[in-house]
C-alpha positions in Angstrom: -14.7 7.9 -15.1 -12.2 9.9 -17.5 -9.2 8.1 -18.6 -5.9 9.8 -17.7 -4.2 11.5 -20.6 -1.0 9.5 -19.7 -0.6 6.0 -18.3 2.2 4.1 -16.7 1.3 1.3 -19.3 1.9 3.6 -22.2 5.4 4.5 -20.6 6.2 0.9 -20.5 5.1 0.2 -23.9 7.1 3.1 -25.2 10.3 2.7 -23.4 10.1 -0.9 -21.9 11.7 -2.7 -24.5 14.8 -0.4 -24.6 15.0 -0.5 -20.9 15.0 -4.3 -20.7 17.6 -4.5 -23.5 20.1 -2.4 -21.4 19.2 -3.5 -17.9 19.4 -7.0 -16.4 16.2 -7.3 -14.5 15.0 -9.8 -11.9 12.2 -12.2 -13.1 9.7 -10.5 -10.8 10.3 -7.0 -12.3 10.0 -8.3 -15.8 6.6 -9.9 -14.8 5.4 -6.6 -13.5 6.4 -4.8 -16.6 4.9 -7.4 -18.9 1.5 -7.4 -16.7 1.2 -3.6 -16.9 2.1 -3.2 -20.7 -0.7 -5.8 -21.5 -3.3 -4.8 -19.0 -6.7 -4.3 -20.8 -5.2 -5.1 -24.1 -6.0 -7.8 -26.8 -2.8 -9.7 -25.2 -5.1 -10.7 -22.4 -8.3 -11.6 -24.2 -11.7 -10.4 -23.2 -15.3 -10.7 -24.4 -17.5 -9.3 -27.1 -20.5 -7.0 -26.0 -23.5 -6.0 -28.3 -26.1 -3.6 -27.3 -29.5 -5.2 -26.9 -31.2 -2.4 -28.9 -28.9 -1.0 -31.4 -25.9 -2.4 -33.6 -23.2 -1.2 -31.3 -20.7 -4.0 -30.7 -17.5 -3.6 -28.8 -14.6 -5.7 -27.3 -13.9 -5.4 -23.5 -10.4 -6.6 -22.7 -9.4 -8.3 -19.4 -7.2 -6.7 -16.5 -3.8 -8.2 -15.5 -4.8 -8.0 -11.7 -1.3 -7.4 -10.8 -1.0 -5.7 -7.5 1.6 -3.2 -8.9 -0.7 -2.0 -11.5 -2.5 1.3 -11.0 -5.4 0.4 -13.2 -6.3 -2.7 -11.4 -5.9 -1.6 -7.8 -9.1 0.4 -7.7 -11.4 -2.7 -8.1 -9.4 -4.5 -5.6 -9.3 -1.7 -3.2 -13.1 -1.3 -3.3 -13.5 -5.3 -2.7 -11.2 -5.1 0.4 -13.0 -1.9 1.7 -16.3 -3.9 1.7 -14.8 -6.7 3.7 -13.4 -4.2 6.2 -16.9 -2.6 7.2 -17.8 -5.2 9.9 -14.3 -4.5 11.6 -14.9 -0.8 12.6 -15.6 0.3 16.3 -17.3 3.4 17.4 -14.2 5.0 18.9 -11.5 7.7 17.7 -8.9 6.3 15.3 -5.3 7.1 15.1 -2.8 7.0 12.3 0.9 6.3 13.2 3.9 6.1 10.6 7.0 4.0 11.3 10.1 4.7 9.2 13.7 3.8 9.3 16.9 5.8 8.6 18.2 6.3 5.2 21.3 4.0 5.8 19.3 1.1 7.0 16.8 1.7 4.1 19.7 0.9 1.8 20.2 -2.6 3.5 16.4 -3.1 3.2 16.8 -2.3 -0.7 18.8 -5.6 -1.1 16.9 -7.6 1.5 13.5 -6.8 0.9 11.7 -9.8 2.2 13.6 -10.0 5.4 13.9 -6.4 6.3 10.4 -5.4 5.5 9.2 -8.1 7.7 11.4 -7.0 10.5 9.8 -3.5 9.9 6.3 -5.0 10.2 7.3 -7.1 13.6 9.0 -4.1 15.2 6.3 -1.8 14.5 3.7 -4.0 15.7 5.4 -5.3 18.7 6.1 -1.7 19.7 2.4 -0.7 19.7 1.2 -3.7 21.5 3.9 -3.5 24.0 3.4 0.0 24.9 -0.3 -0.1 24.8 -0.3 -2.9 27.3 1.9 -1.1 29.8 -0.3 0.2 32.6 1.6 3.4 32.8 0.2 4.2 29.4 -3.0 2.5 28.4 -2.9 -0.9 29.8 -5.2 -2.5 27.2 -5.1 -5.1 24.3 -5.4 -3.3 21.1 -5.8 -4.1 17.4 -4.7 -2.4 14.2 -4.2 -2.5 10.5 -0.6 -2.2 9.2 0.2 -1.2 5.5 3.6 -1.2 3.9 4.7 1.7 1.4 8.1 1.6 0.1 8.1 5.0 -1.9 8.4 8.5 -1.2 6.8 11.1 -3.5 9.8 11.4 -5.8 9.5 7.6 -6.3 12.7 6.9 -4.4 13.1 4.0 -2.0 11.5 5.0 1.4 10.2 2.0 3.4 7.7 2.8 6.0 4.7 1.4 7.7 1.2 3.2 8.2 -0.7 1.8 11.2 -4.4 2.6 11.6 -5.4 1.9 15.3 -8.7 2.2 17.2 -8.2 4.4 20.3 -8.5 1.9 22.9 -8.6 -1.8 23.7 -9.9 -4.4 26.2 -8.6 -4.8 29.9 -6.3 -7.8 30.4 -9.1 -9.5 32.3 -11.4 -8.8 29.2 -14.1 -7.2 31.5 -13.9 -3.5 30.3 -13.0 -1.3 27.4 -10.2 1.1 28.2 -10.3 4.1 26.0 -7.6 6.5 25.3 -7.6 10.3 26.2 -9.4 12.2 23.4 -6.8 13.4 20.7 -3.9 11.2 22.3 -3.0 7.7 21.9 0.4 6.8 23.1 3.6 9.0 23.5 5.6 9.1 20.1 9.1 9.3 21.7 8.3 6.2 23.8 7.2 4.4 20.7 10.2 5.6 18.8 12.8 4.3 21.2 11.3 1.0 21.7 10.9 0.7 17.7 14.5 1.6 17.2 15.7 -1.0 19.9 13.4 -3.8 18.4 14.3 -3.2 15.0 18.1 -3.0 15.6 18.2 -6.2 17.6 16.1 -8.2 14.8 18.6 -6.8 11.9 21.4 -7.9 14.1 20.2 -11.2 14.6 19.4 -11.5 10.9 23.0 -10.6 10.1 24.6 -13.2 12.3 22.3 -15.8 11.1 23.6 -15.0 7.5 20.2 -14.0 6.2 21.5 -10.5 4.8 23.1 -9.9 1.5 25.2 -6.6 0.8 25.9 -5.0 -2.7 26.8 -1.7 -4.0 26.9 1.1 -1.5 26.3 -1.5 1.2 29.1 -3.9 0.6 31.4 -2.6 3.2 28.7 -3.8 5.8 29.6 -7.4 5.1 32.3 -7.0 7.6 31.1 -7.8 11.1 32.9 -4.8 12.8 31.6 -2.5 10.1 28.1 -3.8 10.5 28.1 -3.4 14.3 29.5 0.0 13.9 26.6 0.9 11.6 24.1 -0.3 14.1 25.7 1.4 17.0 25.6 4.8 15.1 21.9 4.5 15.2 21.3 3.5 18.7 21.3 7.1 20.0 19.5 8.8 17.2 16.0 9.9 17.2 14.0 7.7 14.8 10.9 9.1 13.1 7.5 7.8 14.4 4.9 10.2 13.3 1.4 10.4 14.7 -1.0 12.2 12.4 -4.2 13.8 13.6 -6.8 11.3 14.8 -9.8 10.4 12.5 -13.1 11.6 13.7 -14.8 8.2 13.5 -15.3 4.9 11.9 -16.8 6.7 8.8 -13.7 8.7 8.1 -11.4 5.7 8.6 -13.5 3.6 6.0 -12.9 6.5 3.6 -9.1 6.8 4.3 -8.6 2.9 4.2 -10.3 2.9 0.8 -8.1 5.5 -0.6 -4.8 4.4 0.9 -4.6 0.5 1.4 -4.0 -0.5 -2.2 -2.1 2.5 -3.3 0.8 1.9 -5.8 4.1 3.8 -6.1 2.6 6.1 -8.5 -1.3 6.5 -9.9 -1.9 7.4 -13.4 -3.4 10.6 -12.4 0.0 11.8 -11.2 1.7 11.6 -14.6 1.5 14.9 -16.2 3.5 14.4 -19.4 5.5 12.0 -21.4 8.1 13.1 -24.1 10.3 11.0 -26.2 12.8 10.6 -23.4 11.5 12.1 -20.3 8.4 11.8 -17.9 7.0 14.4 -15.7 4.9 13.7 -12.7 3.4 15.6 -9.7 4.9 15.1 -6.4 5.1 16.9 -2.9 8.0 17.6 -0.7 7.1 16.5 2.9 10.5 17.0 4.3 9.4 20.6 5.4 6.6 20.2 7.6 5.5 23.9 7.8 5.9 24.5 4.0 5.1 21.5 1.9 6.4 22.0 -1.5 4.5 20.8 -4.5 5.0 20.8 -8.3 6.2 18.8 -11.3 9.3 16.7 -11.3 10.7 15.7 -14.7 13.2 12.7 -15.1 14.5 10.6 -17.9 12.1 7.7 -18.9 14.7 5.1 -17.9 15.1 6.5 -14.5 11.3 6.5 -14.0 11.1 3.1 -15.0 13.9 2.2 -12.6 12.4 4.1 -9.8 9.0 2.5 -10.1 10.4 -1.1 -10.4 12.4 -0.9 -7.2 9.0 -0.9 -5.5 8.2 -4.3 -6.9 7.6 -6.5 -3.8 8.7 -10.3 -3.3 6.2 -12.7 -4.6 3.6 -13.6 -2.1 4.8 -11.0 0.5 1.6 -9.4 2.3 1.8 -5.8 2.6 -1.3 -5.3 4.5 -1.4 -7.0 8.0 -3.6 -7.3 10.9 -2.5 -7.3 14.6 -3.7 -7.7 18.1 -7.6 -8.1 18.4 -7.6 -7.8 14.5 -5.4 -10.5 13.9 -6.9 -13.1 11.4 -6.8 -16.1 13.9 -9.1 -14.7 16.3 -10.5 -11.4 14.9 -14.2 -12.5 14.9 -14.5 -13.5 18.4 -12.4 -10.4 19.7 -14.6 -8.2 17.8 -17.8 -9.5 19.3 -16.0 -8.9 22.6 -15.1 -5.3 21.8 -18.8 -4.5 20.7 -20.3 -6.1 24.0 -17.8 -4.0 26.0 -18.8 -0.8 24.1 -22.5 -1.7 24.0 -22.8 -0.9 20.3 -24.3 -2.9 17.4 -22.5 -3.4 14.2 -25.2 -1.4 12.3 -24.4 1.8 14.4 -20.6 1.6 13.1 -21.2 1.7 9.4 -21.2 4.9 7.3 -24.8 6.0 5.9 -26.0 4.5 2.7 -25.2 7.7 1.0 -21.7 7.8 2.3 -21.0 4.2 1.1 -22.4 4.8 -2.3 -20.2 7.9 -2.9 -17.1 6.2 -1.6 -17.8 3.2 -3.8 -18.3 5.5 -6.7 -15.0 7.1 -6.1 -13.0 4.1 -5.6 -14.3 1.4 -8.2 -13.7 2.4 -11.8 -16.7 2.6 -14.0 -18.0 -0.7 -15.3 -19.7 -0.1 -18.8 -22.6 -2.3 -18.9 -24.8 0.1 -20.8 -24.6 1.2 -24.4 -22.9 4.6 -24.7 -25.1 5.2 -27.7 -28.7 4.5 -26.5 -28.2 3.4 -22.9 -29.5 0.1 -23.4 -28.0 -3.1 -21.7 -25.2 -4.7 -23.2 -25.2 -8.4 -23.8 -22.1 -10.6 -23.8 -21.8 -12.6 -26.9 -18.6 -14.5 -26.5 -15.1 -14.4 -25.3 -11.9 -13.3 -27.0 -8.9 -15.5 -26.6 -5.6 -14.0 -25.4 -2.5 -13.9 -27.3 0.3 -16.0 -25.7 3.8 -14.6 -25.0 5.9 -13.9 -27.0 3.4 -13.3 -29.7 2.5 -9.8 -30.4 -1.1 -9.0 -30.3 -2.5 -5.9 -32.4 -2.1 -2.5 -30.5 -5.5 -2.1 -28.6 -4.4 0.3 -26.0 
């Protein structure tokens, strides 16, 4: 796999020190910057390898394994994908996106853990409730939900992606109820219930004193102003978007592998770095008929600011499972689903060729062969890490 011409780590190394000197950053953002800066450098240590046939010797440095690092998420993504294969079902899969209005997204910016959790719970309860309704599907469903907090321009845009099998088992657990081909649940019904559940939960959080208000949201500290803000959104149409369904479990596996462990910006999207500016690739999805794409150039300080606003609270899970895929009873519920569908697990998986191609695309190359003669590399020993704040030699 070719190394990108420009990397986020390089931008942090070049401009990070000046940014930290002029901005007061939370500890979690400082940790993210530090981890990305030292990823796969002498700062984290590594090991020495020598070719078993020729005299080639090299040092392989360790990864930071931070979930915000674009270089580390490829391996994590491949491992997560491998564990998801057994959860696939031989049905049509659907992709739904739940998002919130911009004004409420600003509240989420200062209350990430609370509001992101509300976003998850409102989206999941919406899907489970409407699916159980006999007027719609009348079934118990299960799904993955993945939080993304960014738009293509790196600005704050929290939304949840849900990948849902097209059906579920009946309340008496005696039969599988499938949805109509190409249609899962009515988007307008989902949107209105999601709106109500989200606003009710946000109001409860306010009156329990869980929300903080700063900057442009400071006026919402007043109870009357906050109530007025919520009321203004009660009659607006919220965006719940249903994308075209997947063709089958093989396509779902490929999609999940590309999508679940995505960070705010991959290194491949960085097109150029100058002394004071960063240029990256982006697409404008606001116009459904004419999606605009091109290059966006912003000051390096603004680029760092935009990337860091997507730092998640420590320990906050951004991939969650609901319904019959919930962790506590996933195994037995999946057995029930396969019994009702009369399908063995081996029939659900992609072919060996498909799995190999997907794994190759997701997992970064692991150089275990000598680049000169192709022989096996032998590990000789470890290289100790440098301890912060000591400065290791530049090995990037």
